[in-house]
Structure formats: structure tokens, C-alpha cells
N, CA, C and O atoms as a Tinker XYZ file with bonds, in Angstrom:
   388  protein
     1  N    125.241000   88.713000  131.362000    73     2
     2  CA   124.856000   87.340000  131.096000    64     1     3
     3  C    125.798000   86.767000  130.038000    63     2     4     5
     4  O    125.990000   87.361000  128.977000    81     3
     5  N    126.365000   85.638000  130.331000    73     3     6
     6  CA   127.295000   84.990000  129.406000    64     5     7
     7  C    126.559000   83.965000  128.575000    63     6     8     9
     8  O    125.701000   83.237000  129.074000    81     7
     9  N    126.900000   83.916000  127.317000    73     7    10
    10  CA   126.333000   82.918000  126.423000    64     9    11
    11  C    127.244000   81.706000  126.368000    63    10    12    13
    12  O    128.468000   81.825000  126.316000    81    11
    13  N    126.636000   80.572000  126.381000    73    11    14
    14  CA   127.419000   79.346000  126.250000    64    13    15
    15  C    127.162000   78.786000  124.855000    63    14    16    17
    16  O    126.035000   78.419000  124.524000    81    15
    17  N    128.185000   78.725000  124.063000    73    15    18
    18  CA   128.064000   78.222000  122.708000    64    17    19
    19  C    128.488000   76.763000  122.699000    63    18    20    21
    20  O    129.599000   76.413000  123.099000    81    19
    21  N    127.596000   75.943000  122.243000    73    19    22
    22  CA   127.861000   74.508000  122.194000    64    21    23
    23  C    128.068000   74.108000  120.740000    63    22    24    25
    24  O    127.217000   74.353000  119.885000    81    23
    25  N    129.192000   73.501000  120.481000    73    23    26
    26  CA   129.496000   73.008000  119.143000    64    25    27
    27  C    129.165000   71.522000  119.102000    63    26    28    29
    28  O    129.669000   70.747000  119.915000    81    27
    29  N    128.313000   71.124000  118.148000    73    27    30
    30  CA   127.988000   69.690000  118.091000    64    29    31
    31  C    129.226000   68.867000  117.763000    63    30    32    33
    32  O    130.046000   69.244000  116.927000    81    31
    33  N    129.334000   67.747000  118.436000    73    31    34
    34  CA   130.464000   66.856000  118.199000    64    33    35
    35  C    130.141000   65.931000  117.040000    63    34    36    37
    36  O    128.995000   65.530000  116.838000    81    35
    37  N    131.161000   65.608000  116.298000    73    35    38
    38  CA   130.994000   64.659000  115.203000    64    37    39
    39  C    130.709000   63.286000  115.805000    63    38    40    41
    40  O    131.253000   62.933000  116.852000    81    39
    41  N    129.846000   62.509000  115.132000    73    39    42
    42  CA   129.594000   61.167000  115.649000    64    41    43
    43  C    130.881000   60.350000  115.628000    63    42    44    45
    44  O    131.737000   60.557000  114.767000    81    43
    45  N    131.020000   59.425000  116.573000    73    43    46
    46  CA   132.251000   58.622000  116.594000    64    45    47
    47  C    132.343000   57.742000  115.352000    63    46    48    49
    48  O    131.335000   57.327000  114.780000    81    47
    49  N    133.566000   57.478000  114.963000    73    47    50
    50  CA   133.785000   56.598000  113.814000    64    49    51
    51  C    133.376000   55.182000  114.212000    63    50    52    53
    52  O    133.720000   54.714000  115.297000    81    51
    53  N    132.643000   54.505000  113.336000    73    51    54
    54  CA   132.305000   53.115000  113.650000    64    53    55
    55  C    133.549000   52.236000  113.595000    63    54    56    57
    56  O    134.582000   52.633000  113.057000    81    55
    57  N    133.436000   51.059000  114.149000    73    55    58
    58  CA   134.528000   50.092000  114.065000    64    57    59
    59  C    134.473000   49.450000  112.687000    63    58    60    61
    60  O    133.555000   48.693000  112.373000    81    59
    61  N    135.453000   49.760000  111.886000    73    59    62
    62  CA   135.511000   49.187000  110.546000    64    61    63
    63  C    136.217000   47.841000  110.603000    63    62    64    65
    64  O    137.033000   47.608000  111.495000    81    63
    65  N    135.913000   46.956000  109.663000    73    63    66
    66  CA   136.613000   45.662000  109.624000    64    65    67
    67  C    138.122000   45.894000  109.492000    63    66    68    69
    68  O    138.550000   46.828000  108.814000    81    67
    69  N    138.919000   45.050000  110.134000    73    67    70
    70  CA   140.382000   45.231000  110.108000    64    69    71
    71  C    140.964000   45.303000  108.699000    63    70    72    73
    72  O    141.982000   45.962000  108.483000    81    71
    73  N    140.331000   44.635000  107.745000    73    71    74
    74  CA   140.850000   44.637000  106.377000    64    73    75
    75  C    140.785000   46.023000  105.734000    63    74    76    77
    76  O    141.549000   46.315000  104.814000    81    75
    77  N    139.887000   46.871000  106.210000    73    75    78
    78  CA   139.670000   48.164000  105.556000    64    77    79
    79  C    139.932000   49.347000  106.501000    63    78    80    81
    80  O    140.009000   50.488000  106.044000    81    79
    81  N    140.066000   49.096000  107.788000    73    79    82
    82  CA   140.232000   50.174000  108.772000    64    81    83
    83  C    141.418000   51.101000  108.481000    63    82    84    85
    84  O    141.269000   52.315000  108.624000    81    83
    85  N    142.594000   50.584000  108.078000    73    83    86
    86  CA   143.702000   51.508000  107.799000    64    85    87
    87  C    143.401000   52.478000  106.651000    63    86    88    89
    88  O    143.809000   53.639000  106.689000    81    87
    89  N    142.689000   51.995000  105.636000    73    87    90
    90  CA   142.354000   52.866000  104.509000    64    89    91
    91  C    141.388000   53.964000  104.932000    63    90    92    93
    92  O    141.546000   55.121000  104.542000    81    91
    93  N    140.387000   53.600000  105.731000    73    91    94
    94  CA   139.420000   54.601000  106.199000    64    93    95
    95  C    140.135000   55.624000  107.080000    63    94    96    97
    96  O    139.874000   56.822000  106.979000    81    95
    97  N    141.026000   55.156000  107.934000    73    95    98
    98  CA   141.775000   56.067000  108.807000    64    97    99
    99  C    142.631000   57.033000  107.993000    63    98   100   101
   100  O    142.697000   58.220000  108.309000    81    99
   101  N    143.283000   56.532000  106.950000    73    99   102
   102  CA   144.105000   57.371000  106.085000    64   101   103
   103  C    143.264000   58.449000  105.395000    63   102   104   105
   104  O    143.632000   59.624000  105.383000    81   103
   105  N    142.142000   58.038000  104.827000    73   103   106
   106  CA   141.258000   58.996000  104.139000    64   105   107
   107  C    140.762000   60.031000  105.137000    63   106   108   109
   108  O    140.784000   61.228000  104.851000    81   107
   109  N    140.315000   59.584000  106.301000    73   107   110
   110  CA   139.772000   60.511000  107.296000    64   109   111
   111  C    140.833000   61.488000  107.795000    63   110   112   113
   112  O    140.524000   62.651000  108.054000    81   111
   113  N    142.069000   61.035000  107.931000    73   111   114
   114  CA   143.148000   61.911000  108.408000    64   113   115
   115  C    143.456000   63.025000  107.410000    63   114   116   117
   116  O    143.728000   64.159000  107.805000    81   115
   117  N    143.413000   62.701000  106.118000    73   115   118
   118  CA   143.786000   63.698000  105.109000    64   117   119
   119  C    142.591000   64.450000  104.528000    63   118   120   121
   120  O    142.722000   65.590000  104.084000    81   119
   121  N    141.424000   63.800000  104.536000    73   119   122
   122  CA   140.207000   64.417000  103.994000    64   121   123
   123  C    139.056000   64.124000  104.958000    63   122   124   125
   124  O    138.252000   63.224000  104.711000    81   123
   125  N    138.976000   64.888000  106.065000    73   123   126
   126  CA   138.004000   64.600000  107.113000    64   125   127
   127  C    136.553000   64.556000  106.645000    63   126   128   129
   128  O    135.774000   63.740000  107.138000    81   127
   129  N    136.179000   65.410000  105.711000    73   127   130
   130  CA   134.783000   65.390000  105.226000    64   129   131
   131  C    134.459000   64.096000  104.508000    63   130   132   133
   132  O    133.385000   63.526000  104.698000    81   131
   133  N    135.379000   63.635000  103.692000    73   131   134
   134  CA   135.177000   62.380000  102.972000    64   133   135
   135  C    135.140000   61.234000  103.982000    63   134   136   137
   136  O    134.291000   60.348000  103.880000    81   135
   137  N    136.043000   61.243000  104.947000    73   135   138
   138  CA   136.053000   60.214000  105.981000    64   137   139
   139  C    134.773000   60.198000  106.796000    63   138   140   141
   140  O    134.259000   59.133000  107.136000    81   139
   141  N    134.260000   61.383000  107.109000    73   139   142
   142  CA   133.012000   61.469000  107.875000    64   141   143
   143  C    131.835000   60.916000  107.075000    63   142   144   145
   144  O    130.959000   60.249000  107.626000    81   143
   145  N    131.822000   61.199000  105.778000    73   143   146
   146  CA   130.738000   60.658000  104.945000    64   145   147
   147  C    130.813000   59.141000  104.864000    63   146   148   149
   148  O    129.786000   58.463000  104.894000    81   147
   149  N    132.019000   58.610000  104.763000    73   147   150
   150  CA   132.181000   57.152000  104.732000    64   149   151
   151  C    131.632000   56.556000  106.030000    63   150   152   153
   152  O    130.908000   55.561000  106.002000    81   151
   153  N    131.979000   57.168000  107.166000    73   151   154
   154  CA   131.517000   56.670000  108.457000    64   153   155
   155  C    129.999000   56.757000  108.572000    63   154   156   157
   156  O    129.355000   55.827000  109.060000    81   155
   157  N    129.432000   57.864000  108.127000    73   155   158
   158  CA   127.989000   58.072000  108.236000    64   157   159
   159  C    127.204000   57.140000  107.326000    63   158   160   161
   160  O    126.150000   56.639000  107.716000    81   159
   161  N    127.699000   56.906000  106.132000    73   159   162
   162  CA   126.941000   56.123000  105.144000    64   161   163
   163  C    127.349000   54.656000  105.080000    63   162   164   165
   164  O    126.844000   53.920000  104.232000    81   163
   165  N    128.252000   54.211000  105.959000    73   163   166
   166  CA   128.751000   52.837000  105.912000    64   165   167
   167  C    127.586000   51.845000  105.923000    63   166   168   169
   168  O    126.684000   51.946000  106.754000    81   167
   169  N    127.614000   50.901000  105.005000    73   167   170
   170  CA   126.595000   49.858000  104.935000    64   169   171
   171  C    125.409000   50.210000  104.051000    63   170   172   173
   172  O    124.472000   49.420000  103.939000    81   171
   173  N    125.429000   51.376000  103.423000    73   171   174
   174  CA   124.299000   51.802000  102.595000    64   173   175
   175  C    124.680000   51.849000  101.115000    63   174   176   177
   176  O    125.848000   52.002000  100.758000    81   175
   177  N    123.679000   51.716000  100.286000    73   175   178
   178  CA   123.883000   51.831000   98.841000    64   177   179
   179  C    124.372000   53.237000   98.497000    63   178   180   181
   180  O    125.132000   53.423000   97.547000    81   179
   181  N    123.932000   54.216000   99.270000    73   179   182
   182  CA   124.333000   55.591000   99.017000    64   181   183
   183  C    125.854000   55.762000   99.102000    63   182   184   185
   184  O    126.425000   56.580000   98.380000    81   183
   185  N    126.510000   54.997000   99.980000    73   183   186
   186  CA   127.962000   55.097000  100.068000    64   185   187
   187  C    128.608000   54.642000   98.767000    63   186   188   189
   188  O    129.576000   55.255000   98.316000    81   187
   189  N    128.102000   53.601000   98.166000    73   187   190
   190  CA   128.661000   53.146000   96.891000    64   189   191
   191  C    128.533000   54.244000   95.836000    63   190   192   193
   192  O    129.473000   54.510000   95.087000    81   191
   193  N    127.377000   54.869000   95.786000    73   191   194
   194  CA   127.189000   55.969000   94.821000    64   193   195
   195  C    128.146000   57.123000   95.120000    63   194   196   197
   196  O    128.784000   57.663000   94.216000    81   195
   197  N    128.238000   57.492000   96.400000    73   195   198
   198  CA   129.110000   58.590000   96.801000    64   197   199
   199  C    130.570000   58.299000   96.444000    63   198   200   201
   200  O    131.257000   59.147000   95.875000    81   199
   201  N    131.035000   57.096000   96.781000    73   199   202
   202  CA   132.417000   56.746000   96.466000    64   201   203
   203  C    132.654000   56.743000   94.962000    63   202   204   205
   204  O    133.687000   57.216000   94.489000    81   203
   205  N    131.698000   56.212000   94.218000    73   203   206
   206  CA   131.830000   56.211000   92.762000    64   205   207
   207  C    131.944000   57.623000   92.203000    63   206   208   209
   208  O    132.773000   57.888000   91.333000    81   207
   209  N    131.115000   58.518000   92.703000    73   207   210
   210  CA   131.154000   59.908000   92.243000    64   209   211
   211  C    132.414000   60.628000   92.726000    63   210   212   213
   212  O    132.929000   61.514000   92.044000    81   211
   213  N    132.902000   60.247000   93.893000    73   211   214
   214  CA   134.095000   60.889000   94.450000    64   213   215
   215  C    135.357000   60.425000   93.726000    63   214   216   217
   216  O    136.241000   61.228000   93.427000    81   215
   217  N    135.434000   59.135000   93.450000    73   215   218
   218  CA   136.617000   58.590000   92.780000    64   217   219
   219  C    136.644000   59.004000   91.314000    63   218   220   221
   220  O    137.686000   59.397000   90.788000    81   219
   221  N    135.493000   58.913000   90.661000    73   219   222
   222  CA   135.402000   59.196000   89.226000    64   221   223
   223  C    134.595000   60.466000   89.020000    63   222   224   225
   224  O    133.416000   60.402000   88.673000    81   223
   225  N    135.209000   61.605000   89.227000    73   223   226
   226  CA   134.540000   62.893000   89.112000    64   225   227
   227  C    134.252000   63.204000   87.652000    63   226   228   229
   228  O    135.169000   63.333000   86.841000    81   227
   229  N    132.971000   63.322000   87.324000    73   227   230
   230  CA   132.566000   63.595000   85.947000    64   229   231
   231  C    132.538000   65.094000   85.649000    63   230   232   233
   232  O    132.434000   65.491000   84.488000    81   231
   233  N    132.630000   65.926000   86.682000    73   231   234
   234  CA   132.545000   67.369000   86.460000    64   233   235
   235  C    133.821000   67.941000   85.874000    63   234   236   237
   236  O    133.781000   68.932000   85.145000    81   235
   237  N    134.936000   67.338000   86.180000    73   235   238
   238  CA   136.197000   67.789000   85.598000    64   237   239
   239  C    136.770000   69.048000   86.194000    63   238   240   241
   240  O    137.790000   69.539000   85.709000    81   239
   241  N    136.154000   69.594000   87.230000    73   239   242
   242  CA   136.656000   70.837000   87.807000    64   241   243
   243  C    137.342000   70.618000   89.152000    63   242   244   245
   244  O    137.486000   71.550000   89.942000    81   243
   245  N    137.758000   69.391000   89.403000    73   243   246
   246  CA   138.405000   69.063000   90.672000    64   245   247
   247  C    139.887000   68.795000   90.460000    63   246   248   249
   248  O    140.306000   68.367000   89.384000    81   247
   249  N    140.667000   69.049000   91.489000    73   247   250
   250  CA   142.105000   68.813000   91.429000    64   249   251
   251  C    142.419000   67.322000   91.457000    63   250   252   253
   252  O    143.374000   66.878000   90.819000    81   251
   253  N    141.642000   66.564000   92.176000    73   251   254
   254  CA   141.892000   65.130000   92.311000    64   253   255
   255  C    142.597000   64.813000   93.612000    63   254   256   257
   256  O    143.133000   65.700000   94.278000    81   255
   257  N    142.591000   63.556000   93.962000    73   255   258
   258  CA   143.214000   63.086000   95.201000    64   257   259
   259  C    144.627000   62.588000   94.918000    63   258   260   261
   260  O    144.939000   62.182000   93.799000    81   259
   261  N    145.478000   62.624000   95.943000    73   259   262
   262  CA   146.809000   62.012000   95.786000    64   261   263
   263  C    146.655000   60.493000   95.589000    63   262   264   265
   264  O    145.653000   59.906000   95.998000    81   263
   265  N    147.635000   59.884000   94.974000    73   263   266
   266  CA   147.573000   58.463000   94.647000    64   265   267
   267  C    147.254000   57.568000   95.850000    63   266   268   269
   268  O    146.424000   56.669000   95.711000    81   267
   269  N    147.873000   57.767000   97.033000    73   267   270
   270  CA   147.541000   56.888000   98.163000    64   269   271
   271  C    146.066000   56.969000   98.576000    63   270   272   273
   272  O    145.483000   55.977000   99.012000    81   271
   273  N    145.476000   58.150000   98.435000    73   271   274
   274  CA   144.061000   58.316000   98.793000    64   273   275
   275  C    143.184000   57.636000   97.757000    63   274   276   277
   276  O    142.209000   56.976000   98.114000    81   275
   277  N    143.514000   57.786000   96.478000    73   275   278
   278  CA   142.758000   57.100000   95.425000    64   277   279
   279  C    142.793000   55.593000   95.662000    63   278   280   281
   280  O    141.762000   54.926000   95.570000    81   279
   281  N    143.966000   55.056000   95.966000    73   279   282
   282  CA   144.094000   53.617000   96.221000    64   281   283
   283  C    143.246000   53.214000   97.425000    63   282   284   285
   284  O    142.578000   52.181000   97.390000    81   283
   285  N    143.266000   54.014000   98.487000    73   283   286
   286  CA   142.475000   53.712000   99.681000    64   285   287
   287  C    140.983000   53.769000   99.368000    63   286   288   289
   288  O    140.228000   52.895000   99.794000    81   287
   289  N    140.553000   54.791000   98.627000    73   287   290
   290  CA   139.132000   54.900000   98.261000    64   289   291
   291  C    138.691000   53.727000   97.396000    63   290   292   293
   292  O    137.583000   53.215000   97.558000    81   291
   293  N    139.546000   53.304000   96.485000    73   291   294
   294  CA   139.207000   52.141000   95.648000    64   293   295
   295  C    139.083000   50.880000   96.503000    63   294   296   297
   296  O    138.171000   50.080000   96.294000    81   295
   297  N    139.991000   50.696000   97.460000    73   295   298
   298  CA   139.910000   49.535000   98.346000    64   297   299
   299  C    138.643000   49.576000   99.193000    63   298   300   301
   300  O    137.990000   48.551000   99.390000    81   299
   301  N    138.300000   50.751000   99.690000    73   299   302
   302  CA   137.066000   50.903000  100.471000    64   301   303
   303  C    135.866000   50.587000   99.586000    63   302   304   305
   304  O    134.955000   49.872000  100.002000    81   303
   305  N    135.867000   51.118000   98.372000    73   303   306
   306  CA   134.768000   50.882000   97.435000    64   305   307
   307  C    134.599000   49.383000   97.171000    63   306   308   309
   308  O    133.491000   48.851000   97.245000    81   307
   309  N    135.708000   48.714000   96.866000    73   307   310
   310  CA   135.647000   47.272000   96.562000    64   309   311
   311  C    135.181000   46.463000   97.766000    63   310   312   313
   312  O    134.362000   45.554000   97.628000    81   311
   313  N    135.700000   46.790000   98.943000    73   311   314
   314  CA   135.294000   46.062000  100.146000    64   313   315
   315  C    133.816000   46.299000  100.432000    63   314   316   317
   316  O    133.066000   45.355000  100.682000    81   315
   317  N    133.403000   47.557000  100.393000    73   315   318
   318  CA   132.015000   47.907000  100.710000    64   317   319
   319  C    131.051000   47.279000   99.707000    63   318   320   321
   320  O    129.922000   46.929000  100.052000    81   319
   321  N    131.499000   47.142000   98.480000    73   319   322
   322  CA   130.673000   46.535000   97.434000    64   321   323
   323  C    130.269000   45.102000   97.814000    63   322   324   325
   324  O    129.190000   44.647000   97.435000    81   323
   325  N    131.117000   44.398000   98.552000    73   323   326
   326  CA   130.793000   43.030000   98.970000    64   325   327
   327  C    129.702000   42.997000  100.032000    63   326   328   329
   328  O    129.089000   41.953000  100.257000    81   327
   329  N    129.453000   44.127000  100.688000    73   327   330
   330  CA   128.435000   44.197000  101.732000    64   329   331
   331  C    127.046000   44.511000  101.186000    63   330   332   333
   332  O    126.039000   44.261000  101.849000    81   331
   333  N    126.998000   45.056000   99.981000    73   331   334
   334  CA   125.739000   45.505000   99.398000    64   333   335
   335  C    125.240000   44.462000   98.408000    63   334   336   337
   336  O    125.981000   44.068000   97.508000    81   335
   337  N    123.986000   44.004000   98.557000    73   335   338
   338  CA   123.465000   43.042000   97.574000    64   337   339
   339  C    123.376000   43.680000   96.191000    63   338   340   341
   340  O    122.991000   44.841000   96.050000    81   339
   341  N    123.726000   42.926000   95.209000    73   339   342
   342  CA   123.650000   43.423000   93.830000    64   341   343
   343  C    122.210000   43.347000   93.347000    63   342   344   345
   344  O    121.451000   42.474000   93.769000    81   343
   345  N    121.842000   44.251000   92.474000    73   343   346
   346  CA   120.490000   44.188000   91.924000    64   345   347
   347  C    120.357000   42.888000   91.141000    63   346   348   349
   348  O    121.271000   42.477000   90.426000    81   347
   349  N    119.232000   42.269000   91.286000    73   347   350
   350  CA   119.015000   40.993000   90.634000    64   349   351
   351  C    119.298000   39.822000   91.545000    63   350   352   353
   352  O    118.848000   38.708000   91.276000    81   351
   353  N    120.052000   40.053000   92.646000    73   351   354
   354  CA   120.280000   38.987000   93.611000    64   353   355
   355  C    118.971000   38.705000   94.335000    63   354   356   357
   356  O    118.163000   39.604000   94.564000    81   355
   357  N    118.783000   37.466000   94.684000    73   355   358
   358  CA   117.571000   37.091000   95.393000    64   357   359
   359  C    117.638000   37.617000   96.814000    63   358   360   361
   360  O    118.663000   37.489000   97.485000    81   359
   361  N    116.566000   38.196000   97.262000    73   359   362
   362  CA   116.486000   38.766000   98.588000    64   361   363
   363  C    115.433000   38.004000   99.388000    63   362   364   365
   364  O    114.366000   37.698000   98.856000    81   363
   365  N    115.709000   37.694000  100.649000    73   363   366
   366  CA   114.758000   36.951000  101.457000    64   365   367
   367  C    113.448000   37.725000  101.633000    63   366   368   369
   368  O    112.392000   37.115000  101.798000    81   367
   369  N    113.502000   39.039000  101.601000    73   367   370
   370  CA   112.289000   39.839000  101.774000    64   369   371
   371  C    111.374000   39.730000  100.561000    63   370   372   373
   372  O    110.169000   39.952000  100.677000    81   371
   373  N    111.928000   39.391000   99.397000    73   371   374
   374  CA   111.107000   39.224000   98.204000    64   373   375
   375  C    110.176000   38.036000   98.322000    63   374   376   377
   376  O    109.148000   37.991000   97.647000    81   375
   377  N    110.515000   37.069000   99.170000    73   375   378
   378  CA   109.719000   35.859000   99.317000    64   377   379
   379  C    108.533000   36.041000  100.254000    63   378   380   381
   380  O    107.634000   35.200000  100.281000    81   379
   381  N    108.518000   37.120000  101.018000    73   379   382
   382  CA   107.441000   37.343000  101.970000    64   381   383
   383  C    106.251000   37.960000  101.259000    63   382   384   385
   384  O    106.374000   38.942000  100.526000    81   383
   385  N    105.104000   37.360000  101.495000    73   383   386
   386  CA   103.885000   37.848000  100.819000    64   385   387
   387  C    103.150000   38.803000  101.706000    63   386   388
   388  O    102.103000   39.322000  101.321000    81   387
């Protein structure tokens, strides 16, 4: 009897806005795990936290990213920040009783 081993496929990358797609592609090509997390968490507050922790490592035990990747991550962070409402901003859901 032969066993068939199935490896789960990674979810497809979402279509990123053209302004940020090259940066996401660059990060994903050189650091697939980081790219996959960006794709999975796109549009969530958690992505902002993740990018902040990834760019500004407080542990001090990491080698760090090459300059082009840091620049791409910063651009992704800044772009994504425009998609997330800031705390204190008025939300339409707050008006519903």
C-alpha cells in the first residue's frame, strides 16, 4: 500500500495596490516567511504591529535586513498605515446604538 503525502499549498498572494506591489514582491522573494505574513495579515491592525516589530527589533539578537528590504518594509508599513483607522478617529460603527 502506497501512502500519498499531501503538502498544503500556501495561499495565493492577494493583489496588492500597484503603489506597493513591487515592495511586497521584493520582500517575499528574499524573505518568504515575512512576505507570507504580509499577505496573510494585509488589512489588519496586526500587520502594523508585526511590521513595527520586524523593522524595529527590540530583542537585539537579530542580524537585520539588507537596506533594500528595510526600505521596502518601511514603504509597506507607511502605505498600510493609511488603510488602518487611527485610534481616536470617528468610526461609523460607534454611532450605532
